[in-house]
C-alpha positions as CSV (number, residue, x, y, z in Angstrom):
1,M,-14.3,-46.2,44.8
2,N,-14.7,-45.0,41.2
3,I,-12.3,-44.5,38.4
4,I,-12.6,-41.8,35.7
5,L,-10.8,-42.1,32.4
6,Y,-10.5,-39.1,30.1
7,T,-8.3,-37.4,27.5
8,A,-6.7,-34.1,28.2
9,G,-9.1,-31.2,27.9
10,A,-12.3,-33.3,28.5
11,H,-13.0,-32.0,32.1
12,G,-12.0,-35.1,33.9
13,K,-10.9,-33.1,37.0
14,F,-14.2,-31.3,37.2
15,L,-16.1,-34.6,37.0
16,K,-13.8,-36.0,39.7
17,F,-14.7,-33.0,41.9
18,L,-18.4,-33.7,41.5
19,F,-17.9,-37.4,42.2
20,D,-16.1,-36.5,45.4
21,C,-18.9,-34.1,46.3
22,H,-21.6,-36.8,45.9
23,A,-19.5,-39.3,47.8
24,Q,-19.2,-36.9,50.7
25,G,-22.8,-35.8,50.4
26,E,-22.0,-32.1,50.2
27,I,-20.5,-29.5,47.9
28,L,-16.8,-29.2,48.6
29,K,-14.7,-26.1,48.4
30,T,-14.6,-24.6,44.9
31,P,-12.0,-26.3,42.8
32,F,-11.4,-23.6,40.2
33,N,-8.2,-21.8,39.3
34,K,-8.2,-18.4,37.6
35,N,-8.3,-20.0,34.1
36,G,-11.3,-22.1,35.0
37,N,-9.7,-25.5,35.4
38,S,-10.6,-27.7,38.5
39,H,-7.0,-28.7,39.4
40,N,-7.2,-27.0,42.7
41,H,-9.4,-29.7,44.1
42,D,-6.6,-32.3,44.4
43,I,-4.5,-29.7,46.2
44,I,-7.2,-28.7,48.7
45,Y,-8.3,-32.3,49.5
46,R,-5.0,-34.1,48.9
47,D,-5.3,-36.6,51.8
48,N,-8.4,-35.9,53.9
49,I,-11.3,-37.5,51.8
50,E,-11.8,-40.7,50.1
51,K,-11.3,-39.5,46.5
52,T,-12.2,-40.8,43.1
53,F,-9.3,-41.9,40.9
54,A,-9.1,-39.9,37.7
55,F,-6.6,-40.7,35.0
56,D,-5.7,-38.6,31.9
57,V,-4.9,-41.5,29.5
58,C,-2.9,-39.2,27.2
59,Y,-0.1,-39.2,29.8
60,S,1.7,-42.6,29.7
61,E,2.4,-42.6,33.5
62,Q,-1.3,-42.2,34.3
63,Y,-2.3,-44.6,31.6
64,Q,0.0,-47.3,33.0
65,T,-1.2,-46.7,36.5
66,W,-4.8,-47.3,35.4
67,K,-3.8,-50.4,33.5
68,K,-2.4,-51.9,36.7
69,M,-5.8,-51.4,38.3
70,L,-7.8,-53.2,35.6
71,N,-8.4,-56.4,37.6
72,E,-9.8,-54.5,40.6
73,E,-13.5,-54.4,41.1
74,K,-14.0,-50.7,40.6
75,K,-16.7,-48.9,38.6
76,T,-15.0,-47.1,35.7
77,Y,-16.4,-44.1,33.8
78,G,-14.9,-42.9,30.5
79,I,-15.5,-39.4,29.2
80,L,-16.0,-39.4,25.4
81,W,-16.2,-36.7,22.8
82,Q,-16.9,-36.9,19.1
83,G,-15.9,-35.3,15.9
84,L,-13.7,-32.4,14.8
85,E,-15.7,-29.7,16.5
86,E,-15.2,-31.3,20.0
87,F,-11.6,-32.1,19.1
88,Y,-11.1,-28.4,18.5
89,Y,-12.7,-27.8,21.9
90,V,-10.5,-30.2,23.8
91,V,-7.4,-28.9,22.1
92,Q,-8.3,-25.4,23.3
93,S,-9.1,-26.7,26.7
94,F,-5.9,-28.6,27.4
95,T,-3.8,-25.8,25.9
96,D,-5.5,-23.1,27.9
97,R,-6.1,-24.9,31.2
98,G,-4.0,-28.1,31.3
99,G,-1.0,-29.1,33.3
100,A,0.1,-26.8,36.1
101,L,-1.5,-23.7,34.5
102,K,-3.5,-21.4,36.7
103,D,-3.8,-18.5,34.3
104,A,-5.0,-18.5,30.6
105,G,-2.5,-20.6,28.7
106,I,-3.5,-19.6,25.1
107,E,-3.0,-15.9,25.9
108,M,0.4,-16.8,27.3
109,I,1.3,-18.7,24.1
110,E,0.3,-15.6,22.1
111,N,2.5,-13.4,24.1
112,N,5.3,-15.5,25.6
113,L,5.6,-19.0,24.3
114,M,8.8,-19.9,26.2
115,Q,7.1,-18.9,29.5
116,Y,4.2,-21.1,28.6
117,E,6.4,-24.1,28.0
118,N,8.2,-23.5,31.3
119,T,5.0,-23.0,33.2
120,Y,2.9,-25.9,31.9
121,G,4.5,-28.5,34.1
122,T,4.7,-31.4,31.6
123,E,6.5,-31.7,28.3
124,V,5.3,-29.2,25.6
125,Y,6.8,-29.5,22.1
126,I,5.6,-26.3,20.3
127,T,9.0,-24.7,20.1
128,Q,10.5,-28.0,19.0
129,A,7.9,-28.3,16.3
130,L,8.4,-24.8,15.1
131,K,12.1,-25.4,14.7
132,E,11.8,-28.8,13.0
133,H,8.8,-28.1,10.7
134,F,8.6,-24.3,10.3
135,N,12.3,-23.3,10.4
136,F,11.7,-21.0,13.4
137,D,14.1,-21.2,16.3
138,C,12.6,-19.6,19.3
139,T,15.9,-19.6,21.2
140,K,17.4,-17.4,18.6
141,L,14.4,-15.5,17.2
142,G,12.3,-15.1,20.3
143,Q,8.5,-15.0,20.3
144,P,7.0,-16.4,17.0
145,P,4.6,-14.2,15.1
146,R,0.9,-14.9,15.4
147,G,0.6,-16.2,11.8
148,L,3.2,-18.8,12.5
149,L,1.5,-19.9,15.7
150,R,-1.8,-20.1,13.8
151,N,-0.2,-22.3,11.2
152,Y,1.2,-24.6,13.9
153,F,-2.3,-25.2,15.2
154,L,-3.7,-25.4,11.7
155,S,-1.3,-28.3,11.1
156,T,-2.6,-29.9,14.3
157,F,-6.1,-30.0,12.9
158,F,-5.0,-31.3,9.5
159,T,-3.3,-34.2,11.2
160,Y,-6.0,-34.7,13.9
161,F,-6.0,-38.5,13.5
162,K,-2.4,-38.6,14.7
163,N,-3.0,-36.6,17.8
164,V,-2.8,-38.5,21.1
165,C,-6.1,-37.1,22.3
166,W,-7.9,-38.4,19.2
167,I,-6.2,-41.8,19.4
168,K,-6.9,-42.2,23.2
169,N,-10.5,-41.1,22.8
170,E,-11.0,-43.8,20.2
171,E,-9.6,-46.3,22.6
172,L,-12.0,-45.2,25.4
173,S,-14.9,-45.5,23.0
174,K,-14.0,-49.2,22.4
175,L,-13.0,-50.1,25.9
176,T,-14.6,-53.3,27.2
177,C,-13.3,-53.6,30.8
178,K,-15.6,-54.7,33.7
179,N,-18.2,-52.2,35.1
180,Y,-17.5,-49.6,32.4
181,E,-19.8,-46.8,31.6
182,T,-19.4,-43.7,29.4
183,I,-20.4,-40.1,29.7
184,K,-20.4,-37.7,26.8
185,L,-18.5,-34.4,27.0
186,E,-21.8,-32.6,26.0
187,Q,-23.4,-34.1,29.1
188,I,-20.8,-32.5,31.3
189,L,-21.4,-29.1,29.7
190,D,-25.2,-29.4,30.3
191,Y,-26.3,-29.1,33.9
192,N,-29.6,-31.1,33.5
193,S,-27.9,-34.0,31.7
194,L,-25.1,-34.1,34.3
195,Q,-27.5,-34.0,37.2
196,Q,-29.4,-36.9,35.7
197,F,-26.1,-38.8,35.3
198,F,-25.4,-38.4,39.1
199,L,-29.0,-39.2,40.1
200,K,-28.6,-42.5,38.3
201,N,-25.3,-43.4,39.9
202,F,-25.9,-42.1,43.5
203,D,-28.9,-42.7,45.8
204,K,-28.9,-39.0,46.9
205,K,-29.6,-35.8,45.0
206,L,-27.1,-33.0,45.3
207,E,-27.8,-29.6,44.0
208,F,-24.7,-28.2,42.3
209,K,-26.2,-25.8,39.7
210,Y,-24.3,-22.8,41.1
211,I,-21.0,-24.6,40.8
212,H,-21.9,-25.7,37.2
213,E,-22.7,-22.1,36.3
214,E,-19.3,-21.0,37.7
215,F,-17.7,-23.8,35.6
216,L,-19.4,-22.5,32.5
217,N,-18.8,-18.8,33.2
218,N,-15.1,-19.5,33.5
219,N,-15.0,-21.7,30.4
220,T,-13.1,-19.6,27.8
221,P,-12.8,-22.6,25.3
222,L,-16.6,-23.0,25.3
223,K,-17.1,-19.2,24.7
224,Q,-14.6,-19.4,21.8
225,L,-16.5,-22.4,20.4
226,H,-19.8,-20.4,20.4
227,K,-18.0,-17.5,18.6
228,V,-16.5,-19.9,16.0
229,K,-19.9,-21.5,15.3
230,D,-21.5,-18.1,14.8
231,I,-18.7,-17.0,12.4
232,L,-18.9,-20.1,10.3
233,N,-22.7,-19.9,10.2
234,A,-22.5,-16.3,9.0
235,I,-20.0,-17.2,6.3
236,D,-22.2,-20.1,5.2
237,K,-25.2,-17.7,4.9
238,G,-23.3,-14.8,3.4
239,E,-24.1,-12.6,6.3
240,N,-21.8,-9.8,7.8
241,L,-20.5,-10.4,11.3
242,E,-17.6,-8.6,12.9
243,I,-14.8,-10.9,13.9
244,V,-13.3,-9.9,17.3
245,G,-11.9,-11.7,20.3
246,L,-10.7,-14.9,18.7
247,N,-7.7,-16.7,20.0
248,V,-5.1,-18.1,17.7
249,I,-6.5,-21.7,18.0
250,S,-10.0,-20.6,17.0
251,E,-8.6,-18.7,14.0
252,A,-6.7,-21.8,12.9
253,Y,-9.9,-24.0,13.3
254,I,-12.0,-21.6,11.2
255,L,-9.3,-21.8,8.4
256,F,-9.2,-25.6,8.7
257,V,-13.0,-25.9,8.4
258,L,-13.2,-23.6,5.4
259,E,-10.3,-25.3,3.6
260,C,-12.0,-28.7,4.1
261,N,-15.3,-27.3,2.9
262,Y,-13.9,-25.5,-0.2
263,F,-11.1,-28.0,-0.8
264,D,-9.4,-26.2,-3.7
265,I,-9.0,-22.8,-1.9
266,P,-6.0,-22.4,0.5
267,F,-6.5,-20.4,3.7
268,L,-3.0,-19.6,4.7
269,L,-2.7,-16.1,6.1
270,G,-0.1,-13.8,7.6
271,D,-0.3,-12.3,11.1
272,K,-3.5,-10.4,10.4
273,F,-6.8,-12.2,10.4
274,F,-10.1,-11.3,8.6
275,S,-12.0,-8.6,10.4
276,N,-15.5,-9.7,9.3
277,T,-17.3,-12.6,7.6
278,I,-17.9,-10.7,4.4
279,E,-14.2,-10.5,3.8
280,F,-14.2,-14.3,4.0
281,C,-17.1,-14.5,1.6
282,N,-15.4,-12.3,-0.9
283,Y,-12.1,-14.2,-0.6
284,I,-14.0,-17.5,-1.4
285,R,-16.2,-16.0,-4.2
286,Y,-13.4,-14.2,-6.1
287,F,-10.5,-16.6,-5.5
288,P,-8.8,-17.1,-9.0
289,N,-9.7,-20.3,-10.7
290,S,-6.2,-20.7,-12.1
291,M,-4.8,-20.7,-8.5
292,K,-7.2,-23.3,-7.1
293,K,-5.5,-26.4,-5.9
294,P,-6.2,-28.9,-3.1
295,N,-3.9,-28.9,-0.1
296,N,-1.1,-31.5,-0.5
297,L,-2.2,-33.0,2.8
298,F,-5.6,-33.8,1.3
299,H,-3.7,-36.0,-1.2
300,K,-1.4,-37.5,1.4
301,Y,-4.2,-38.3,3.8
302,Y,-6.9,-38.9,1.3
303,K,-8.7,-41.5,3.6
304,H,-9.5,-38.7,6.0
305,F,-10.5,-35.8,3.6
306,R,-13.1,-35.8,1.0
307,R,-14.3,-33.1,-1.4
308,Q,-17.7,-31.7,-0.5
309,E,-20.1,-31.1,-3.3
310,N,-22.6,-28.2,-3.9
311,L,-20.4,-25.5,-2.2
312,E,-20.1,-22.2,-3.9
């Protein structure tokens, strides 16, 4: 019996599915919901196979359940991710595919936030945060505008070090329990690396490439990450690239990265986002010197943010 520890959005359910497949010696029924998560696996095989234990340590109930099992002789695997780019990825992932969601969660947030909170299945505090920190009461005003949602996620990135996913990921990286081994998020996203991981831990080879391809094809957060990297690269090189198809979290992350890079230039927008990367380049190049000022959060959290040199 194995235990998997992971933070929300780090594909713990998919890894659990593959562990169960290897334990059974065959590829089990597809675990995917419409939004690409693997949460269907536990429903299909609720009682009739010897399953791997998987705990999302961001949830206190699951975290405490795992703590009670610490003294048992079980092999434990921790899924780790690293840095702000992968933090952005897991924020997208648990927002879009977490909890009881079967459809795309971020699209639901953009169109009907109240429905999202009622559908997710666990506590979600976006409407509460909008009321307390942004003076927007969804119960009275209805669906928040896109620019406001973007700013909510922007604040999430500026305070990343307070986020439960960031904190628990740090804990997993320092864990010293018996029989503990880690696997990186990037390994799960790469078929060859993941296959090598299972070859090392099982005495049988199981071909699961087609399942992994389905996992990647249904992975909207990963596709968004590739878009964001292309856009930031084009801005860095001064190249023109049309900006289409970004969700509100990806828009927020781009603004966060640029504000960290250029430090004195604020990137707070209304509902409309930039339509191409040259607009970003012009915004940066011609921003008035007299209006340049570091974000107040850079001063407040100076240990986490440093000015980068040699940026124009």
